[in-house]
N, CA, C, O and the ligand as a Tripos MOL2 file, in Angstrom:
@<TRIPOS>MOLECULE
protein
  261   259    66     0     0
PROTEIN
NO_CHARGES

@<TRIPOS>ATOM
      1 N          -4.0970  -12.7220  -18.0550 N.3       1 MET1
      2 CA         -4.7940  -11.4650  -18.3440 C.3       1 MET1
      3 C          -4.0600  -10.3920  -17.5760 C.2       1 MET1
      4 O          -3.4330  -10.7940  -16.5950 O.2       1 MET1
      5 N          -4.0290   -9.2970  -17.8010 N.am      2 GLY2
      6 CA         -3.0510   -8.3850  -17.2030 C.3       2 GLY2
      7 C          -3.3170   -7.9380  -15.8080 C.2       2 GLY2
      8 O          -3.3000   -6.7430  -15.5150 O.2       2 GLY2
      9 N          -3.5610   -8.8730  -14.9500 N.am      3 SER3
     10 CA         -3.7490   -8.4320  -13.6080 C.3       3 SER3
     11 C          -2.7230   -8.9540  -12.6660 C.2       3 SER3
     12 O          -3.0480   -9.4730  -11.5980 O.2       3 SER3
     13 N          -1.4890   -8.8240  -13.0480 N.am      4 ALA4
     14 CA         -0.3860   -9.1900  -12.1510 C.3       4 ALA4
     15 C          -0.4040   -8.2750  -10.9350 C.2       4 ALA4
     16 O          -0.8480   -7.1280  -10.9990 O.2       4 ALA4
     17 N           0.0760   -8.7980   -9.8610 N.am      5 ALA5
     18 CA          0.0650   -8.0010   -8.6370 C.3       5 ALA5
     19 C           0.8450   -6.7180   -8.8290 C.2       5 ALA5
     20 O           1.9920   -6.7280   -9.2770 O.2       5 ALA5
     21 N           0.2340   -5.6640   -8.5010 N.am      6 ALA6
     22 CA          0.8810   -4.3600   -8.6550 C.3       6 ALA6
     23 C           1.5230   -3.9200   -7.3580 C.2       6 ALA6
     24 O           1.6340   -2.7250   -7.0820 O.2       6 ALA6
     25 N           1.9310   -4.8610   -6.5860 N.am      7 GLY7
     26 CA          2.5490   -4.4940   -5.3250 C.3       7 GLY7
     27 C           1.5070   -4.0190   -4.3420 C.2       7 GLY7
     28 O           0.3080   -4.1840   -4.5720 O.2       7 GLY7
     29 N           1.9370   -3.4520   -3.2860 N.am      8 ARG8
     30 CA          0.9840   -2.9580   -2.3090 C.3       8 ARG8
     31 C           0.3770   -1.6780   -2.8060 C.2       8 ARG8
     32 O           1.0810   -0.7000   -3.0600 O.2       8 ARG8
     33 N          -0.8980   -1.6810   -2.9410 N.am      9 GLN9
     34 CA         -1.5510   -0.5110   -3.4820 C.3       9 GLN9
     35 C          -1.6720    0.5650   -2.4200 C.2       9 GLN9
     36 O          -1.9480    0.2940   -1.2520 O.2       9 GLN9
     37 N          -1.4630    1.7600   -2.8530 N.am     10 ALA10
     38 CA         -1.6240    2.8720   -1.9250 C.3      10 ALA10
     39 C          -3.0970    3.0470   -1.5890 C.2      10 ALA10
     40 O          -3.9750    2.4060   -2.1680 O.2      10 ALA10
     41 N          -3.3270    3.9020   -0.6710 N.am     11 VAL11
     42 CA         -4.7020    4.1840   -0.2740 C.3      11 VAL11
     43 C          -5.4690    4.7540   -1.4590 C.2      11 VAL11
     44 O          -4.9850    5.6380   -2.1650 O.2      11 VAL11
     45 N          -6.6480    4.2400   -1.6590 N.am     12 LYS12
     46 CA         -7.4870    4.7440   -2.7460 C.3      12 LYS12
     47 C          -8.1380    6.0560   -2.3470 C.2      12 LYS12
     48 O          -8.3390    6.3510   -1.1680 O.2      12 LYS12
     49 N          -8.4520    6.8140   -3.3470 N.am     13 THR13
     50 CA         -9.1780    8.0550   -3.0860 C.3      13 THR13
     51 C         -10.4420    8.0900   -3.9330 C.2      13 THR13
     52 O         -10.5730    7.3880   -4.9350 O.2      13 THR13
     53 N         -11.3570    8.9300   -3.4940 N.am     14 LYS14
     54 CA        -12.6110    9.1170   -4.2200 C.3      14 LYS14
     55 C         -12.8630   10.6040   -4.2800 C.2      14 LYS14
     56 O         -12.6630   11.2990   -3.2840 O.2      14 LYS14
     57 N         -13.2950   11.1110   -5.4130 N.am     15 PRO15
     58 CA        -13.5660   12.5430   -5.4700 C.3      15 PRO15
     59 C         -14.8560   12.8880   -4.7330 C.2      15 PRO15
     60 O         -15.8840   12.2330   -4.9080 O.2      15 PRO15
     61 N         -14.7830   13.8990   -3.9270 N.am     16 CYS16
     62 CA        -15.9700   14.3930   -3.2440 C.3      16 CYS16
     63 C         -16.9420   14.9480   -4.2770 C.2      16 CYS16
     64 O         -16.5350   15.6520   -5.2010 O.2      16 CYS16
     65 N         -18.2130   14.6350   -4.1230 N.am     17 ASP17
     66 CA        -19.2060   15.1270   -5.0800 C.3      17 ASP17
     67 C         -19.5260   16.6000   -4.8890 C.2      17 ASP17
     68 O         -20.2190   17.2050   -5.7070 O.2      17 ASP17
     69 N         -19.0260   17.1650   -3.8230 N.am     18 CYS18
     70 CA        -19.3230   18.5750   -3.5580 C.3      18 CYS18
     71 C         -18.1640   19.4770   -3.9630 C.2      18 CYS18
     72 O         -18.3690   20.4790   -4.6480 O.2      18 CYS18
     73 N         -16.9590   19.1320   -3.5500 N.am     19 CYS19
     74 CA        -15.8140   20.0000   -3.8380 C.3      19 CYS19
     75 C         -14.8340   19.3590   -4.8100 C.2      19 CYS19
     76 O         -13.8550   19.9900   -5.2070 O.2      19 CYS19
     77 N         -15.0870   18.1110   -5.1970 N.am     20 ALA20
     78 CA        -14.2750   17.4100   -6.1920 C.3      20 ALA20
     79 C         -12.8700   17.0810   -5.7200 C.2      20 ALA20
     80 O         -12.0310   16.6630   -6.5190 O.2      20 ALA20
     81 N         -12.6090   17.2580   -4.4670 N.am     21 GLN21
     82 CA        -11.2900   16.9140   -3.9530 C.3      21 GLN21
     83 C         -11.1950   15.4190   -3.7100 C.2      21 GLN21
     84 O         -12.1390   14.8200   -3.1940 O.2      21 GLN21
     85 N         -10.0890   14.8090   -4.0660 N.am     22 PRO22
     86 CA         -9.9260   13.3870   -3.7590 C.3      22 PRO22
     87 C          -9.7040   13.1890   -2.2640 C.2      22 PRO22
     88 O          -8.8560   13.8390   -1.6520 O.2      22 PRO22
     89 N         -10.4730   12.2920   -1.6990 N.am     23 VAL23
     90 CA        -10.3780   12.0610   -0.2630 C.3      23 VAL23
     91 C         -10.2710   10.5660    0.0050 C.2      23 VAL23
     92 O         -10.6910    9.7440   -0.8100 O.2      23 VAL23
     93 N          -9.7130   10.2320    1.1410 N.am     24 THR24
     94 CA         -9.5610    8.8210    1.4980 C.3      24 THR24
     95 C         -10.7090    8.3260    2.3510 C.2      24 THR24
     96 O         -10.8920    7.1190    2.5100 O.2      24 THR24
     97 N         -11.4790    9.2410    2.8990 N.am     25 VAL25
     98 CA        -12.6780    8.8750    3.6440 C.3      25 VAL25
     99 C         -13.8110    9.7550    3.1470 C.2      25 VAL25
    100 O         -13.6960   10.9800    3.1390 O.2      25 VAL25
    101 N         -14.9000    9.1340    2.7330 N.am     26 ALA26
    102 CA        -16.0420    9.8940    2.2350 C.3      26 ALA26
    103 C         -17.3030    9.3440    2.8770 C.2      26 ALA26
    104 O         -17.3890    8.1590    3.2010 O.2      26 ALA26
    105 N         -18.2650   10.2110    3.0530 N.am     27 TYR27
    106 CA        -19.5220    9.8100    3.6610 C.3      27 TYR27
    107 C         -20.5910    9.7320    2.5900 C.2      27 TYR27
    108 O         -20.8210   10.6880    1.8490 O.2      27 TYR27
    109 N         -21.2310    8.5960    2.5190 N.am     28 ARG28
    110 CA        -22.2590    8.3910    1.5150 C.3      28 ARG28
    111 C         -23.5750    8.9460    2.0340 C.2      28 ARG28
    112 O         -23.9380    8.7380    3.1920 O.2      28 ARG28
    113 N         -24.2680    9.6370    1.1860 N.am     29 PHE29
    114 CA        -25.5280   10.2080    1.6340 C.3      29 PHE29
    115 C         -26.4680   10.3710    0.4530 C.2      29 PHE29
    116 O         -26.0450   10.3390   -0.7030 O.2      29 PHE29
    117 N         -27.7320   10.5450    0.7510 N.am     30 GLN30
    118 CA        -28.7560   10.8510   -0.2370 C.3      30 GLN30
    119 C         -29.4940   12.0890    0.2170 C.2      30 GLN30
    120 O         -29.5880   12.3820    1.4080 O.2      30 GLN30
    121 N         -30.0040   12.7930   -0.7380 N.am     31 LEU31
    122 CA        -30.9170   13.8820   -0.4400 C.3      31 LEU31
    123 C         -32.2460   13.5490   -1.0970 C.2      31 LEU31
    124 O         -32.2860   13.0360   -2.2150 O.2      31 LEU31
    125 N         -33.3180   13.8410   -0.4050 N.am     32 ALA32
    126 CA        -34.6390   13.5480   -0.9580 C.3      32 ALA32
    127 C         -35.0720   14.6800   -1.8730 C.2      32 ALA32
    128 O         -34.8180   15.8380   -1.5440 O.2      32 ALA32
    129 N         -35.7050   14.4120   -2.9900 N.am     33 PRO33
    130 CA        -36.0250   13.0810   -3.4900 C.3      33 PRO33
    131 C         -34.7590   12.3660   -3.9720 C.2      33 PRO33
    132 O         -33.9700   12.9170   -4.7400 O.2      33 PRO33
    133 N         -34.5920   11.1620   -3.5170 N.am     34 ALA34
    134 CA        -33.3440   10.4450   -3.7550 C.3      34 ALA34
    135 C         -33.1560   10.1220   -5.2330 C.2      34 ALA34
    136 O         -34.0460    9.5910   -5.8980 O.2      34 ALA34
    137 N         -31.9900   10.4540   -5.7100 N.am     35 LYS35
    138 CA        -31.6580   10.0910   -7.0900 C.3      35 LYS35
    139 C         -30.3730    9.2960   -7.1080 C.2      35 LYS35
    140 O         -29.6930    9.2160   -8.1300 O.2      35 LYS35
    141 N         -30.0530    8.7240   -6.0030 N.am     36 GLY36
    142 CA        -28.8130    7.9620   -5.9540 C.3      36 GLY36
    143 C         -27.9000    8.4910   -4.8740 C.2      36 GLY36
    144 O         -28.1360    9.5410   -4.2760 O.2      36 GLY36
    145 N         -26.8640    7.7370   -4.6500 N.am     37 TRP37
    146 CA        -25.9430    8.0930   -3.5850 C.3      37 TRP37
    147 C         -24.9020    9.0790   -4.0580 C.2      37 TRP37
    148 O         -24.4500    9.0430   -5.2020 O.2      37 TRP37
    149 N         -24.5340    9.9600   -3.1510 N.am     38 ARG38
    150 CA        -23.4360   10.8870   -3.4060 C.3      38 ARG38
    151 C         -22.4260   10.7260   -2.2810 C.2      38 ARG38
    152 O         -22.7040   10.1090   -1.2530 O.2      38 ARG38
    153 N         -21.2680   11.2850   -2.4990 N.am     39 PHE39
    154 CA        -20.2160   11.1890   -1.4900 C.3      39 PHE39
    155 C         -19.7420   12.5790   -1.1120 C.2      39 PHE39
    156 O         -19.5260   13.4400   -1.9640 O.2      39 PHE39
    157 N         -19.5870   12.7730    0.1730 N.am     40 ALA40
    158 CA        -19.0930   14.0540    0.6620 C.3      40 ALA40
    159 C         -17.8590   13.8180    1.5110 C.2      40 ALA40
    160 O         -17.7990   12.8600    2.2810 O.2      40 ALA40
    161 N         -16.8820   14.6890    1.3690 N.am     41 CYS41
    162 CA        -15.7020   14.6090    2.2150 C.3      41 CYS41
    163 C         -16.0720   15.1590    3.5980 C.2      41 CYS41
    164 O         -17.1150   15.7940    3.7540 O.2      41 CYS41
    165 N         -15.2310   14.9220    4.5880 N.am     42 PRO42
    166 CA        -15.5630   15.4040    5.9400 C.3      42 PRO42
    167 C         -15.7830   16.9110    6.0020 C.2      42 PRO42
    168 O         -16.5660   17.3890    6.8220 O.2      42 PRO42
    169 N         -15.1090   17.6510    5.1540 N.am     43 ALA43
    170 CA        -15.2650   19.1050    5.1760 C.3      43 ALA43
    171 C         -16.6150   19.5360    4.6240 C.2      43 ALA43
    172 O         -17.1800   20.5330    5.0740 O.2      43 ALA43
    173 N         -17.1330   18.7970    3.6600 N.am     44 CYS44
    174 CA        -18.3980   19.1700    3.0250 C.3      44 CYS44
    175 C         -19.5960   18.5690    3.7400 C.2      44 CYS44
    176 O         -20.7180   19.0440    3.5660 O.2      44 CYS44
    177 N         -19.3830   17.5500    4.5280 N.am     45 LEU45
    178 CA        -20.5000   16.8440    5.1300 C.3      45 LEU45
    179 C         -21.4360   17.7230    5.9520 C.2      45 LEU45
    180 O         -22.6520   17.5920    5.8130 O.2      45 LEU45
    181 N         -20.9260   18.6110    6.8010 N.am     46 PRO46
    182 CA        -21.8480   19.4160    7.6140 C.3      46 PRO46
    183 C         -22.8370   20.2100    6.7810 C.2      46 PRO46
    184 O         -23.9980   20.3410    7.1700 O.2      46 PRO46
    185 N         -22.4110   20.7370    5.6570 N.am     47 ALA47
    186 CA        -23.3130   21.5090    4.8060 C.3      47 ALA47
    187 C         -24.3810   20.6060    4.2030 C.2      47 ALA47
    188 O         -25.5320   21.0120    4.0480 O.2      47 ALA47
    189 N         -23.9970   19.3870    3.8670 N.am     48 GLU48
    190 CA        -24.9800   18.4610    3.2950 C.3      48 GLU48
    191 C         -25.9540   17.9780    4.3600 C.2      48 GLU48
    192 O         -27.1430   17.7930    4.0980 O.2      48 GLU48
    193 N         -25.4350   17.7780    5.5540 N.am     49 GLN49
    194 CA        -26.2910   17.3200    6.6500 C.3      49 GLN49
    195 C         -27.3660   18.3270    6.9770 C.2      49 GLN49
    196 O         -28.4380   17.9690    7.4640 O.2      49 GLN49
    197 N         -27.0820   19.5820    6.7120 N.am     50 ALA50
    198 CA        -28.0330   20.6350    7.0440 C.3      50 ALA50
    199 C         -29.1670   20.7230    6.0370 C.2      50 ALA50
    200 O         -30.1630   21.4030    6.2840 O.2      50 ALA50
    201 N         -29.0270   20.0420    4.9040 N.am     51 LYS51
    202 CA        -30.0610   20.1200    3.8800 C.3      51 LYS51
    203 C         -31.2260   19.2040    4.2200 C.2      51 LYS51
    204 O         -31.0380   18.1540    4.8340 O.2      51 LYS51
    205 N         -32.4350   19.6020    3.8210 N.am     52 PRO52
    206 CA        -33.5930   18.7510    4.0890 C.3      52 PRO52
    207 C         -33.5070   17.4500    3.3090 C.2      52 PRO52
    208 O         -33.0800   17.4290    2.1550 O.2      52 PRO52
    209 N         -33.9120   16.3820    3.9460 N.am     53 GLY53
    210 CA        -33.9170   15.0980    3.2740 C.3      53 GLY53
    211 C         -32.5960   14.3620    3.3320 C.2      53 GLY53
    212 O         -32.4440   13.3040    2.7210 O.2      53 GLY53
    213 N         -31.6470   14.9080    4.0550 N.am     54 TYR54
    214 CA        -30.3540   14.2440    4.1670 C.3      54 TYR54
    215 C         -30.5080   12.8650    4.7880 C.2      54 TYR54
    216 O         -31.2220   12.6810    5.7750 O.2      54 TYR54
    217 N         -29.8290   11.9120    4.1940 N.am     55 ARG55
    218 CA        -29.8860   10.5440    4.6970 C.3      55 ARG55
    219 C         -28.4990    9.9300    4.5970 C.2      55 ARG55
    220 O         -27.9000    9.8810    3.5220 O.2      55 ARG55
    221 N         -28.0140    9.4760    5.7040 N.am     56 TYR56
    222 CA        -26.6720    8.9110    5.7650 C.3      56 TYR56
    223 C         -26.6800    7.4720    5.2700 C.2      56 TYR56
    224 O         -27.5830    6.7010    5.5920 O.2      56 TYR56
    225 N         -25.6710    7.1170    4.4850 N.am     57 GLY57
    226 CA        -25.6620    5.7790    3.9050 C.3      57 GLY57
    227 C         -24.3960    4.9930    4.1380 C.2      57 GLY57
    228 O         -24.1570    3.9810    3.4800 O.2      57 GLY57
    229 N         -23.5810    5.4520    5.0720 N.am     58 GLY58
    230 CA        -22.3780    4.6790    5.3670 C.3      58 GLY58
    231 C         -21.1200    5.4610    5.0610 C.2      58 GLY58
    232 O         -21.1570    6.5300    4.4520 O.2      58 GLY58
    233 N         -20.0280    4.9110    5.4930 N.am     59 THR59
    234 CA        -18.7390    5.5700    5.2940 C.3      59 THR59
    235 C         -17.9010    4.7610    4.3150 C.2      59 THR59
    236 O         -17.7900    3.5420    4.4390 O.2      59 THR59
    237 N         -17.3210    5.4410    3.3550 N.am     60 TRP60
    238 CA        -16.4250    4.8000    2.3910 C.3      60 TRP60
    239 C         -14.9950    5.0970    2.8170 C.2      60 TRP60
    240 O         -14.6380    6.2370    3.1160 O.2      60 TRP60
    241 N         -14.1900    4.0480    2.8370 N.am     61 LYS61
    242 CA        -12.7860    4.2470    3.1970 C.3      61 LYS61
    243 C         -11.8920    3.6680    2.1220 C.2      61 LYS61
    244 O         -12.0860    2.5410    1.6680 O.2      61 LYS61
    245 N         -10.9170    4.4500    1.7260 N.am     62 GLY62
    246 CA        -10.0040    3.9980    0.6940 C.3      62 GLY62
    247 C          -8.8960    3.1270    1.2130 C.2      62 GLY62
    248 O          -8.2600    2.3980    0.4520 O.2      62 GLY62
    249 N          -8.6620    3.1960    2.4960 N.am     63 SER63
    250 CA         -7.5770    2.4010    3.0560 C.3      63 SER63
    251 C          -8.0670    0.9840    3.3400 C.2      63 SER63
    252 O          -9.2090    0.7760    3.7510 O.2      63 SER63
    253 N          -7.2090    0.0460    3.1200 N.am     64 ARG64
    254 CA         -7.5940   -1.3410    3.3880 C.3      64 ARG64
    255 C          -7.1620   -1.7200    4.7810 C.2      64 ARG64
    256 O          -6.1680   -1.2180    5.3040 O.2      64 ARG64
    257 N          -7.9170   -2.6040    5.3650 N.am     65 HIS65
    258 CA         -7.6090   -3.0030    6.7250 C.3      65 HIS65
    259 C          -6.9330   -4.3450    6.7470 C.2      65 HIS65
    260 O          -6.5950   -4.8490    7.8190 O.2      65 HIS65
    261 ZN        -15.8370   18.0150   -0.3250 Zn       66 ZN66
@<TRIPOS>BOND
     1     1     2 1
     2     2     3 1
     3     3     4 2
     4     3     5 am
     5     5     6 1
     6     6     7 1
     7     7     8 2
     8     7     9 am
     9     9    10 1
    10    10    11 1
    11    11    12 2
    12    11    13 am
    13    13    14 1
    14    14    15 1
    15    15    16 2
    16    15    17 am
    17    17    18 1
    18    18    19 1
    19    19    20 2
    20    19    21 am
    21    21    22 1
    22    22    23 1
    23    23    24 2
    24    23    25 am
    25    25    26 1
    26    26    27 1
    27    27    28 2
    28    27    29 am
    29    29    30 1
    30    30    31 1
    31    31    32 2
    32    31    33 am
    33    33    34 1
    34    34    35 1
    35    35    36 2
    36    35    37 am
    37    37    38 1
    38    38    39 1
    39    39    40 2
    40    39    41 am
    41    41    42 1
    42    42    43 1
    43    43    44 2
    44    43    45 am
    45    45    46 1
    46    46    47 1
    47    47    48 2
    48    47    49 am
    49    49    50 1
    50    50    51 1
    51    51    52 2
    52    51    53 am
    53    53    54 1
    54    54    55 1
    55    55    56 2
    56    55    57 am
    57    57    58 1
    58    58    59 1
    59    59    60 2
    60    59    61 am
    61    61    62 1
    62    62    63 1
    63    63    64 2
    64    63    65 am
    65    65    66 1
    66    66    67 1
    67    67    68 2
    68    67    69 am
    69    69    70 1
    70    70    71 1
    71    71    72 2
    72    71    73 am
    73    73    74 1
    74    74    75 1
    75    75    76 2
    76    75    77 am
    77    77    78 1
    78    78    79 1
    79    79    80 2
    80    79    81 am
    81    81    82 1
    82    82    83 1
    83    83    84 2
    84    83    85 am
    85    85    86 1
    86    86    87 1
    87    87    88 2
    88    87    89 am
    89    89    90 1
    90    90    91 1
    91    91    92 2
    92    91    93 am
    93    93    94 1
    94    94    95 1
    95    95    96 2
    96    95    97 am
    97    97    98 1
    98    98    99 1
    99    99   100 2
   100    99   101 am
   101   101   102 1
   102   102   103 1
   103   103   104 2
   104   103   105 am
   105   105   106 1
   106   106   107 1
   107   107   108 2
   108   107   109 am
   109   109   110 1
   110   110   111 1
   111   111   112 2
   112   111   113 am
   113   113   114 1
   114   114   115 1
   115   115   116 2
   116   115   117 am
   117   117   118 1
   118   118   119 1
   119   119   120 2
   120   119   121 am
   121   121   122 1
   122   122   123 1
   123   123   124 2
   124   123   125 am
   125   125   126 1
   126   126   127 1
   127   127   128 2
   128   127   129 am
   129   129   130 1
   130   130   131 1
   131   131   132 2
   132   131   133 am
   133   133   134 1
   134   134   135 1
   135   135   136 2
   136   135   137 am
   137   137   138 1
   138   138   139 1
   139   139   140 2
   140   139   141 am
   141   141   142 1
   142   142   143 1
   143   143   144 2
   144   143   145 am
   145   145   146 1
   146   146   147 1
   147   147   148 2
   148   147   149 am
   149   149   150 1
   150   150   151 1
   151   151   152 2
   152   151   153 am
   153   153   154 1
   154   154   155 1
   155   155   156 2
   156   155   157 am
   157   157   158 1
   158   158   159 1
   159   159   160 2
   160   159   161 am
   161   161   162 1
   162   162   163 1
   163   163   164 2
   164   163   165 am
   165   165   166 1
   166   166   167 1
   167   167   168 2
   168   167   169 am
   169   169   170 1
   170   170   171 1
   171   171   172 2
   172   171   173 am
   173   173   174 1
   174   174   175 1
   175   175   176 2
   176   175   177 am
   177   177   178 1
   178   178   179 1
   179   179   180 2
   180   179   181 am
   181   181   182 1
   182   182   183 1
   183   183   184 2
   184   183   185 am
   185   185   186 1
   186   186   187 1
   187   187   188 2
   188   187   189 am
   189   189   190 1
   190   190   191 1
   191   191   192 2
   192   191   193 am
   193   193   194 1
   194   194   195 1
   195   195   196 2
   196   195   197 am
   197   197   198 1
   198   198   199 1
   199   199   200 2
   200   199   201 am
   201   201   202 1
   202   202   203 1
   203   203   204 2
   204   203   205 am
   205   205   206 1
   206   206   207 1
   207   207   208 2
   208   207   209 am
   209   209   210 1
   210   210   211 1
   211   211   212 2
   212   211   213 am
   213   213   214 1
   214   214   215 1
   215   215   216 2
   216   215   217 am
   217   217   218 1
   218   218   219 1
   219   219   220 2
   220   219   221 am
   221   221   222 1
   222   222   223 1
   223   223   224 2
   224   223   225 am
   225   225   226 1
   226   226   227 1
   227   227   228 2
   228   227   229 am
   229   229   230 1
   230   230   231 1
   231   231   232 2
   232   231   233 am
   233   233   234 1
   234   234   235 1
   235   235   236 2
   236   235   237 am
   237   237   238 1
   238   238   239 1
   239   239   240 2
   240   239   241 am
   241   241   242 1
   242   242   243 1
   243   243   244 2
   244   243   245 am
   245   245   246 1
   246   246   247 1
   247   247   248 2
   248   247   249 am
   249   249   250 1
   250   250   251 1
   251   251   252 2
   252   251   253 am
   253   253   254 1
   254   254   255 1
   255   255   256 2
   256   255   257 am
   257   257   258 1
   258   258   259 1
   259   259   260 2
@<TRIPOS>SUBSTRUCTURE
     1 MET1         2 RESIDUE 1 A MET
     2 GLY2         6 RESIDUE 1 A GLY
     3 SER3        10 RESIDUE 1 A SER
     4 ALA4        14 RESIDUE 1 A ALA
     5 ALA5        18 RESIDUE 1 A ALA
     6 ALA6        22 RESIDUE 1 A ALA
     7 GLY7        26 RESIDUE 1 A GLY
     8 ARG8        30 RESIDUE 1 A ARG
     9 GLN9        34 RESIDUE 1 A GLN
    10 ALA10       38 RESIDUE 1 A ALA
    11 VAL11       42 RESIDUE 1 A VAL
    12 LYS12       46 RESIDUE 1 A LYS
    13 THR13       50 RESIDUE 1 A THR
    14 LYS14       54 RESIDUE 1 A LYS
    15 PRO15       58 RESIDUE 1 A PRO
    16 CYS16       62 RESIDUE 1 A CYS
    17 ASP17       66 RESIDUE 1 A ASP
    18 CYS18       70 RESIDUE 1 A CYS
    19 CYS19       74 RESIDUE 1 A CYS
    20 ALA20       78 RESIDUE 1 A ALA
    21 GLN21       82 RESIDUE 1 A GLN
    22 PRO22       86 RESIDUE 1 A PRO
    23 VAL23       90 RESIDUE 1 A VAL
    24 THR24       94 RESIDUE 1 A THR
    25 VAL25       98 RESIDUE 1 A VAL
    26 ALA26      102 RESIDUE 1 A ALA
    27 TYR27      106 RESIDUE 1 A TYR
    28 ARG28      110 RESIDUE 1 A ARG
    29 PHE29      114 RESIDUE 1 A PHE
    30 GLN30      118 RESIDUE 1 A GLN
    31 LEU31      122 RESIDUE 1 A LEU
    32 ALA32      126 RESIDUE 1 A ALA
    33 PRO33      130 RESIDUE 1 A PRO
    34 ALA34      134 RESIDUE 1 A ALA
    35 LYS35      138 RESIDUE 1 A LYS
    36 GLY36      142 RESIDUE 1 A GLY
    37 TRP37      146 RESIDUE 1 A TRP
    38 ARG38      150 RESIDUE 1 A ARG
    39 PHE39      154 RESIDUE 1 A PHE
    40 ALA40      158 RESIDUE 1 A ALA
    41 CYS41      162 RESIDUE 1 A CYS
    42 PRO42      166 RESIDUE 1 A PRO
    43 ALA43      170 RESIDUE 1 A ALA
    44 CYS44      174 RESIDUE 1 A CYS
    45 LEU45      178 RESIDUE 1 A LEU
    46 PRO46      182 RESIDUE 1 A PRO
    47 ALA47      186 RESIDUE 1 A ALA
    48 GLU48      190 RESIDUE 1 A GLU
    49 GLN49      194 RESIDUE 1 A GLN
    50 ALA50      198 RESIDUE 1 A ALA
    51 LYS51      202 RESIDUE 1 A LYS
    52 PRO52      206 RESIDUE 1 A PRO
    53 GLY53      210 RESIDUE 1 A GLY
    54 TYR54      214 RESIDUE 1 A TYR
    55 ARG55      218 RESIDUE 1 A ARG
    56 TYR56      222 RESIDUE 1 A TYR
    57 GLY57      226 RESIDUE 1 A GLY
    58 GLY58      230 RESIDUE 1 A GLY
    59 THR59      234 RESIDUE 1 A THR
    60 TRP60      238 RESIDUE 1 A TRP
    61 LYS61      242 RESIDUE 1 A LYS
    62 GLY62      246 RESIDUE 1 A GLY
    63 SER63      250 RESIDUE 1 A SER
    64 ARG64      254 RESIDUE 1 A ARG
    65 HIS65      258 RESIDUE 1 A HIS
    66 ZN66       261 GROUP 0 **** ****
């Protein structure tokens, strides 16, 4: 099936749900009333943290360890 090794994969990115920029580290969070998880880049996180109902849900990292 076509999943031959593609060599060493570069760091993955995820688009920030706030500014849409692809980032390698994103912070997962919810705002109440919760409708699911969103991701914020480090630059957008402070603004989201200031909103009522902010709930931290972990850190997503695109780099493999
Ligand atoms: Zn952002």
